[in-house]
N, C-alpha and C positions, 0 to 999 in steps of 0.2 A: 353185331357187326365189329369187325377189328380194324385198326387203323393204322396206315404206314404213312410217315411223313417223308416226303422226298425232300432231301435236304437243299436248303436255299441257297445255292452257290453264288447267286447274283449279290447277296448280302454279306458275303464273308471275306475279310481281309487278313486274319490273324489266326494263329493257334488258339488264342483265347477266345475268338468268337465260335470257332468250332466246338470248342470245349463247353462254353455256356449253353449254346443251342442244343448239343447232344444231351446234357445233363438235364435241361428242361423237358425234352421229348420223352426221357427215361422217368422223370418225376411226374409227369403230368397225365400219365395213364393211356399214352399211345403205346402201340404193339410193335411197331418196327420203325426203324430208321434206315432209310434207303439212300444209296447214292448210284449215280448212273455212271456210264462209262463212254468217255470220248477222248482216247489218247492222243489222236492226231485229226482234229476236225478241221475242216477248211475255213478260210476267212469267210467266205460267203454263208456258211452255216452258223458262224458265231455272230455274224452281223444282222441274221433275221432270225424271225421266230421258227422253231422253238429253241434256237441257239443261246448259249450261255457260257460262262467260265467253268472249266472242269478240274477236278482234282484227280489224282490217281485213285481208282474206287477202293482197291484191295487195301492200299495203305491207309487210306481214310477209315475203312471199316475196322483195321487193326487198331489205330488209334482210339476210334470210339469204343471198341472192346475193353480197353483200359480204363476209360473214365465213364462208363455206364455199368448197371447191375442187372437189368432185368429186360430191357427192350431188346427185341429181336435185331439183327444187323443183317439188311438185305442188299443184295446186288439187284439193281433196278435199272437196266439188266446188264449182266455181263454178255459181252458178244463173244461166246465161245470160239468162233472161227479165228478170233485175233489171238488165241492163245494155244500153245501146245497142251495137250490133255493132261500129262503128268505134272507140268508146272502149275497150270490152275488148280489141279486137284490139291496138290501140296499147299499152295497158298490158302486156299478155301478151308482145308482139313487144319491147318495151324491156326486161323482166326477163329474156327469152330472150338478148338480144344482151348485157346486162351480165353475166349468168352464163356467158357463152360457151356458150349452146346446151344449158341443162339444165332446161328447163321441161317439165313434161308437164301436159296440161288435162285432167283429169275434170270433165265438165259435165253437168249435169242440169236438169230442168224446175223443181224445187222442189216444197214440199208444204205450207208453212206460210202459210194464208190470211191471218192477221193480219199477218204481213210483208209479203206482196204489198201489203195495203191500207195500210200504213204507207209503202211505196214508191211508191204510187200507180200499181201495175201491175195490170192486170186478170188475176186468178187463172185465170179460165175460159179466157183465151187463152195460157196458158203453154206448151202445146204447140206451137201456132203460132209463138210467139216463139222457141222453141228450135230449130225446123226451119229458121226463116229465118235465124237466127245460124249455125247449123252450115253451111248453104249458102254464106254469103256469107264467113265467116271465112278460108277458104282462099284465096278471090280476093283479099281486102284483103292477106294476108301475101305475095301475089306481087309486089306492088309495082307492078303496072300499073293502069291506069284502070279503076275499077270503076263500072258504072252498073246499079243493081238498086234497086228499092224494096221495102219491108216495112211492117209495121205501125207501126214506130217510126223508120223512116228513109226517106230518100230521095235516093239517091245518084247523081250524074250526073259522070261523068269524075272520080271522087275517086281520089287517090293517096295510099297511106300508105307511107312510107319514113323511115328505113331499114327493110329487110325483117329478119325474125328470122334468127338463125345456122342453125337446122335448116331444111333445105331444105323449102319448102312450110308451115313454120310449125311451133309446137309439135304433138307428137301429141294427138289429141282422141279420148279415151276416154269412153265414155257410162256414166254411173251410173244405177242402176235395174235391177229385176227383170222388168218387164212385157214385153208383146209389142212395144210401141213402143220401148223401150230396146233389146231384142234385134236388132230391125230397123236401129235407127239404128247399134248396134255393129258389125254386119256391113257397113255401108257405111264406117265410119269407121276401122275396124280395132283398136278397143280396147274391152274392156266391163269394168265395175267393179260386179259385183252385191253384194248382202247376202245373206248365209245367215241368214235369219230366219223365225220362225213367222208363223202368221195373225195372231195378235194384235198382234204388234210391226209386221207390214206393213201392217195396217189405219191405224195410226197415221200413217204417213207415205206413204199414197196408192201403195203399191205391191203386187206379188204376192208371197206367200211362196215361199221356197225351202228345202225341209225337208231339210237336211244334205247331206252329199257325194253321197249317192246321187241325190238330186234335181238336183243342178247337173250331173251328167255328161251327160244328154241335152239340157239347155239348152245347154251348151257346144259340144256336137256339131251343134245346130241352128244356132247363130250361124254356126259356122266353115262348114258346108255352104253356108249362105245367102250368106257372105261370097265363096265360090268361085263360086257361080252369079252373083252380081253383079258381081265385080271379076276374075274369071278363076281359073284353077287355083292359081295362085301366091299367091292372096290369103291374107292372114294375120290373126288376131285375138288381140292379147294380152288375157289375162284376169288381173284383180286381184280378190280377194275380201276382204270383211270379215266375219269370222264371230264367233260367240260367243267362240272361243279367241283372238280378238285381246287380250282381257284374260287370258290364260292364267296370268299371274303374281298375278292376283287370286284364282285358283280352285285347287282341290285336283287338280292335275294334274301327274304326275311329268314330268321332262325326258323321258324315254323315251316316254311316252304322247305328249306334244306332237309329238315328231319323228315319230313313226308318224302321227299326224293330217297334219301336213305332207306327208309321203310320200304319202299317200292324195289329198290335195289335187292334188298334182303328178300322180299317175296319172290324176286326173280331168280334167286339161288345164289346171290353174290355174298362172299363171306367176309372180304377185306375190302376196305375203300381207301384209295391214295390221297391224300392231302397235300396241297402246296399253298404255303402261308406266305402272305405279303410281308414286306419290311424291307428298309434299305439298310438296315444294321442289325446287330445282333438282339439290341435292346427292343426294337420294334418287332422282329421276328418272334421273340420270346411273348411279348404281349400279344401277339396274333395267336401264338400257340395257346396260350392260356385261355384267350377268348374262345376259340374252337372247342376246347376242351369242356369247358364250362357251359357254352351256350348251344353248341350245334351237334355235339355227339348225341347218338340215341342213348 
């Protein structure tokens, strides 16, 4: 199992805090540091779960690229419909180059209608915009002339260089639980679902996945479809966010959590998202140290 730390923005107030936490994640054996994207959330979202303060995701990852050495830098997730494809491709390619090839891009369609409205992006077209971006990003990252049109771009012999360090560009993993997300994941090679019940799923416009047992069949389906579409050697990396991401907030023993992680691994999960508690950088780092020492498999 590999471990992604979702950056605890509730605990951060200064650049020194970000630096201290990022360096701790880098040194303690975690595999990725992730930032979420909410450039213009509503007050209603901020004031109720799962709302929280937000940084600019791409700027934050660029900052962390400069102060870390080994941990991967993850968008979790970038809402591609918010961005013009050539602009987000350039930003991610730059961070990949400056981090020496450490970017992973988890991408999704988004769900906050008020945020789409604030950004001037048509909410009803989010899936079309996502699919267009997914189609053109690898072409842009190849560094060769691109001629393609979409809803929000019209490219004729457009070239983007330098190219990312990673051949083909940063891995593209698809966030979301529904049929469209699973189909995209089979094509892209990465899936990042949420283990949530029907009530929580309805709030973010996705499908529910009820526990580890409910995940097993979906993972098998995605990987079977990947082999059908991309050949027998096709792989799909799976990262999950589950209620036990906040294991240190809840009454679970270390042994119970490790058993849970083992069950996820048996189900086909490769990466687990961790959310650590703490009111300031010092307490967050203490939580990171505890998880790394006592809870990781």
